[in-house]
C-alpha positions in Angstrom: 0.0 0.0 0.0 1.4 3.4 -1.0 1.5 5.8 2.0 3.1 8.6 0.0 2.7 9.1 -3.7 4.2 12.0 -5.6 3.6 12.7 -9.3 5.4 15.3 -11.4 5.8 17.6 -8.5 7.1 21.0 -9.6 8.0 24.0 -7.5 9.7 27.3 -8.2 10.4 30.4 -6.2 11.3 33.9 -7.2 14.8 34.9 -6.4 15.2 38.0 -4.1 15.6 41.3 -6.0 18.0 44.1 -5.4 16.6 47.0 -3.4 17.0 49.5 -6.3 15.1 47.1 -8.6 12.3 46.8 -6.1 12.0 50.6 -5.9 12.1 51.1 -9.7 9.8 48.1 -10.6 7.8 47.4 -7.4 5.4 45.0 -9.0 7.9 43.0 -11.0 9.0 39.5 -9.7 12.5 38.4 -9.5 13.9 35.6 -11.7 12.2 32.2 -11.1 14.3 29.5 -9.6 13.3 25.8 -10.0 13.5 24.1 -6.7 11.7 20.8 -7.5 11.7 19.6 -11.1 9.1 17.0 -11.9 9.6 14.8 -8.8 8.1 11.3 -8.8 8.3 9.1 -5.6 6.4 6.3 -4.1 6.7 5.2 -0.4 5.1 2.1 0.9 3.4 1.5 4.3 5.8 0.8 7.2 8.8 1.8 5.1 11.7 3.9 6.3 12.4 6.0 3.2 15.4 8.3 3.2 16.0 11.3 0.9 19.7 12.2 0.7 21.2 15.1 -1.0 23.4 18.2 -0.5 22.1 21.5 0.9 19.9 23.1 -1.7 18.9 19.9 -3.4 15.2 20.5 -2.6 14.7 18.1 0.3 13.2 20.6 2.7 10.9 22.0 0.0 9.7 18.5 -0.8 8.9 17.7 2.8 7.1 21.0 3.3 4.8 20.3 0.4 4.1 16.8 1.7 3.3 18.4 5.1 1.0 21.0 3.4 3.2 23.9 4.6 3.6 25.2 1.1 1.9 24.4 -2.2 3.5 23.2 -5.5 3.1 25.0 -8.8 2.0 21.8 -10.4 1.9 18.0 -9.9 0.1 16.0 -7.2 1.0 14.6 -3.8 -1.0 12.0 -1.8 -0.3 11.1 1.8 -2.1 8.2 3.4 -4.5 8.3 0.4 -5.4 12.0 0.8 -4.7 14.6 -1.9 -2.7 17.3 -0.2 -4.3 20.1 -2.2 -7.9 18.9 -1.9 -8.1 17.0 1.4 -5.4 18.9 3.3 -7.1 18.9 6.7 -7.5 15.1 6.7 -4.0 14.7 5.4 -2.6 16.9 8.2 -4.4 14.9 10.9 -2.7 11.7 9.7 0.9 13.0 9.7 3.5 14.1 12.2 6.5 16.4 11.5 9.9 16.6 13.2 12.6 19.1 12.2 16.3 19.5 13.0 15.6 23.2 13.8 12.9 23.1 16.4 11.8 26.6 17.4 8.1 26.2 18.0 8.2 25.0 21.6 7.7 27.3 24.5 11.1 27.4 26.1 10.1 28.5 29.6 7.4 25.8 29.9 8.0 22.2 30.9 8.0 19.5 28.4 4.7 18.3 29.9 3.1 21.7 29.6 4.3 22.0 26.0 2.6 18.7 25.2 -0.6 19.8 27.0 -0.7 22.9 24.9 -0.2 21.1 21.6 -2.7 18.4 22.5 -5.3 21.1 23.0 -4.2 22.8 19.8 -4.7 19.6 17.9 -8.3 19.4 19.3 -7.7 16.3 21.4 -10.6 16.1 23.9 -9.6 17.4 27.3 -10.6 14.1 29.0 -8.2 12.2 26.8 -5.2 14.5 27.0 -3.6 13.0 30.1 -3.6 9.5 28.8 -2.4 10.6 25.3 0.5 12.5 26.9 1.5 9.5 29.0 1.4 7.4 25.8 3.7 9.6 23.8 6.1 10.2 26.6 6.4 6.5 27.1 7.1 5.9 23.4 9.5 8.8 23.0 11.4 7.8 26.2 11.3 11.2 27.9 12.8 10.8 31.4 12.1 14.3 32.8 8.9 15.6 31.4 8.5 18.2 34.2 11.8 19.9 33.2 11.7 23.2 31.4 12.2 22.9 27.7 15.2 25.3 27.7 17.0 23.0 30.1 16.7 20.0 27.9 19.7 18.6 26.0 19.5 18.6 22.2 18.7 14.9 22.2 15.9 15.4 24.8 14.4 18.2 22.7 14.2 15.9 19.7 12.5 13.3 21.8 9.9 15.8 22.9 9.5 16.8 19.2 8.9 13.1 18.5 6.4 12.9 21.3 4.5 15.9 20.0 4.4 14.4 16.5 2.8 11.3 17.9 -0.1 13.0 19.7 -2.6 12.5 16.9 -1.4 8.9 16.3 -0.2 9.6 12.8 0.3 7.0 10.2 3.2 8.9 8.6 6.1 10.8 10.2 8.1 13.3 8.2 11.6 14.1 9.6 13.7 16.9 8.1 17.3 16.4 9.0 16.4 15.7 12.7 19.9 14.7 13.7 21.8 17.8 12.4 22.1 19.4 15.9 23.0 16.1 17.7 26.4 14.9 18.6 27.5 11.6 16.9 26.7 9.3 19.8 23.2 10.8 20.5 22.5 10.8 16.7 23.3 7.1 16.5 21.0 6.4 19.4 18.3 8.5 17.8 18.6 6.7 14.4 18.2 3.3 16.3 15.1 4.6 18.1 13.5 5.7 14.8 14.1 2.4 13.1 13.5 0.0 15.9 10.8 1.7 17.9 8.9 3.9 15.5 9.0 1.8 12.4 9.4 -1.8 13.6 7.5 -1.7 16.9 4.9 0.9 16.2 4.5 0.4 12.4 5.0 4.0 11.4 6.0 5.0 7.9 8.9 7.4 8.1 10.1 9.9 5.4 13.5 11.1 6.5 15.8 13.7 4.9 19.5 14.0 5.4 22.7 15.2 3.8 24.7 12.6 5.8 25.5 9.6 3.6 26.2 7.3 6.6 22.8 8.1 8.0 21.1 7.1 4.8 23.1 3.9 4.6 22.4 3.0 8.2 18.6 3.7 8.2 17.0 3.4 4.8 14.9 0.5 3.5 15.0 2.5 0.3 16.5 5.9 -0.5 16.3 8.6 -3.1 19.3 10.7 -4.2 18.4 14.3 -4.9 20.3 17.1 -6.4 19.3 20.5 -7.9 15.6 19.7 -7.6 15.7 16.3 -9.3 15.6 12.7 -8.1 18.7 11.2 -9.7 18.1 7.7 -8.4 15.7 5.7 -6.2 15.8 2.2 -4.7 17.5 0.0 -2.2 21.3 0.2 -1.9 21.5 -3.1 -3.8 19.4 -1.7 -6.6 21.5 1.4 -6.9 24.7 -0.5 -6.9 23.4 -2.9 -9.6 22.1 -0.1 -11.8 25.3 1.8 -11.5 27.4 -1.4 -12.1 29.8 -0.4 -9.4 29.9 -3.7 -7.5 30.5 -3.3 -3.8 30.8 0.4 -3.9 30.5 2.7 -0.9 27.5 5.0 -0.5 29.8 7.9 -1.2 30.9 6.4 -4.5 27.2 5.7 -5.4 26.2 9.2 -4.5 28.9 10.8 -6.6 28.1 8.6 -9.5 24.4 9.5 -9.5 24.9 13.2 -8.8 26.9 13.5 -12.0 24.0 12.0 -14.1 22.1 14.5 -16.2 
């Protein structure tokens, strides 16, 4: 069963204009820049799918479209069977989102109070909020929920972000470079948690972006290599090696091979 299906997704932004140009031609747009160029992807239920690519490849824009934070210029995106442009509210209720740059928590509130706020914001009935918070705290492995958010370590903040994303019991979790602020040891533990707890134990479908090749190799059931708004290759590591005819090549060698493809 396809949990994420992307067809011909296209997105462009207008580049910022110089101040003098904005004054002389206030209603003229800057030059368009293609960020996603006819993207096609398919992610199956209970799959850990990884998108790897350098900064500027289009990974974050793709994940923002799939989370209905921005709209594409053309193409379609379905998440959990919902069309993101037509059934966006239902789609939002079936997904969770975790970012590597988490700024939306209230830093002076405890982790517990933050979760209470977001549970109410997500329209969870007040009578169910305590048990829902207990459930997500247990899954995420948060040891000190009464501690103020600003006192949490980077790893604990990410676990709280995971807990928040699970409040609506989503089928799909989107994670945009969630380990970028973590030290190597904590990042390794976090990857293990995502794979063994969220995917294997709880049956979540995880769409994970990173620019770290070792992370993609360690985690992905399948991966897509992106560069300059295009998907250069998609499949298991075995598929990618066979298609490139590179034998037992490293992930770095595979990445460099596909990035050079037109």
